[in-house]
C-alpha positions as MATLAB code, in Angstrom:
seq = 'MIESNKECDDLCAMFSECNLVGNSREWWMDFGATRRVCANKELFSSFALAQVEEMIYMANSATAKVEGTGKICLKMTSGKVLTLNNVLYVSELRRNLISVSLLDKN';
ca = [
     -91.228   30.369  -52.274;
     -87.847   31.192  -50.518;
     -86.532   34.578  -52.683;
     -82.675   35.497  -52.697;
     -81.364   38.571  -53.566;
     -78.159   37.533  -53.511;
     -76.230   38.414  -56.741;
     -74.674   35.533  -59.380;
     -71.985   35.699  -61.373;
     -72.782   34.071  -65.016;
     -70.691   31.270  -65.394;
     -69.142   29.822  -69.364;
     -67.461   27.062  -69.529;
     -65.931   25.667  -72.995;
     -64.884   22.644  -73.978;
     -62.197   22.825  -76.564;
     -61.071   18.609  -76.142;
     -63.678   16.192  -74.753;
     -62.092   12.679  -74.443;
     -64.584    9.144  -74.461;
     -63.546    6.664  -72.496;
     -65.399    3.478  -73.947;
     -65.529   -0.512  -73.337;
     -62.358   -1.451  -74.943;
     -64.359   -5.141  -75.848;
     -67.689   -3.218  -77.394;
     -68.242   -3.425  -80.803;
     -70.003   -0.345  -82.923;
     -72.078   -1.324  -85.990;
     -71.209    1.712  -89.104;
     -72.808    1.135  -91.816;
     -70.101    3.334  -93.090;
     -67.112    1.740  -92.366;
     -65.288   -0.570  -95.076;
     -63.591   -2.290  -92.976;
     -63.873   -4.367  -89.461;
     -61.290   -2.425  -86.770;
     -60.354   -3.717  -83.797;
     -58.006   -1.306  -80.671;
     -58.019   -3.923  -78.467;
     -54.970   -6.286  -79.852;
     -56.706   -9.255  -77.164;
     -59.833   -9.917  -78.756;
     -57.262  -11.093  -82.197;
     -57.483  -15.055  -82.071;
     -54.978  -14.863  -84.809;
     -52.439  -11.648  -85.382;
     -49.895  -10.687  -88.316;
     -48.088   -6.985  -87.919;
     -48.191   -4.863  -91.069;
     -46.186   -6.121  -93.518;
     -46.702   -2.493  -95.618;
     -47.208    0.902  -93.770;
     -50.501    1.203  -94.765;
     -53.515    4.145  -93.073;
     -56.816    4.138  -92.890;
     -58.633    7.611  -93.080;
     -62.008    8.247  -90.972;
     -64.824   10.620  -92.057;
     -63.429   13.563  -89.936;
     -60.720   13.488  -92.024;
     -58.011   11.949  -89.555;
     -56.112    8.780  -90.848;
     -54.164    6.546  -88.445;
     -52.218    3.882  -88.558;
     -52.810   -0.354  -89.565;
     -50.243   -2.159  -87.155;
     -51.870   -5.472  -88.187;
     -55.105   -7.673  -89.261;
     -56.017  -10.593  -87.708;
     -59.146  -12.836  -86.753;
     -61.444  -12.207  -83.907;
     -64.577  -14.676  -82.400;
     -67.563  -12.940  -80.979;
     -70.034  -14.553  -78.694;
     -73.494  -13.076  -79.302;
     -75.604  -13.274  -76.853;
     -77.557  -16.204  -78.111;
     -74.456  -18.560  -77.712;
     -73.188  -18.353  -81.163;
     -70.223  -17.275  -82.705;
     -68.709  -14.655  -85.137;
     -65.916  -15.431  -86.586;
     -64.806  -11.835  -88.167;
     -61.717  -11.971  -90.363;
     -59.518   -9.802  -92.091;
     -59.843   -7.223  -89.437;
     -57.026   -4.305  -88.961;
     -55.779   -3.338  -85.641;
     -55.298   -0.014  -85.067;
     -54.763    1.308  -81.630;
     -55.139    4.809  -82.332;
     -59.114    4.741  -82.504;
     -61.350    4.194  -79.329;
     -63.798    2.235  -80.396;
     -64.130   -1.049  -82.584;
     -65.847   -1.174  -85.716;
     -67.819   -3.454  -87.762;
     -68.348   -2.890  -90.943;
     -72.382   -3.552  -91.840;
     -71.509   -3.694  -95.403;
     -69.475   -6.529  -95.264;
     -71.325   -8.482  -93.079;
     -74.093   -8.262  -95.573;
     -71.188   -9.495  -97.509;
     -70.935  -12.917  -95.783;
];
């Protein structure tokens, strides 16, 4: 065993903000979401710009502007395709969200 007599300074680090970098093609199943939301405009097979100003409200009290709506076709590993209609395009989000409650209804 090696012993050291050197004095060490305590180091304290604090994060005031942490930005997550994610895969913009990855989808998260959200049990609390009431709408399907996508942050990647390239994933839409059909798209229409928002005609009226609409905001989404998130659990952390943040808001984000809806820039449009459209349809997204997700290819599953089984080879089947899941079509998501009325998906909101919100470029400010870091994750694409699938509403579990909407999947259950369809």
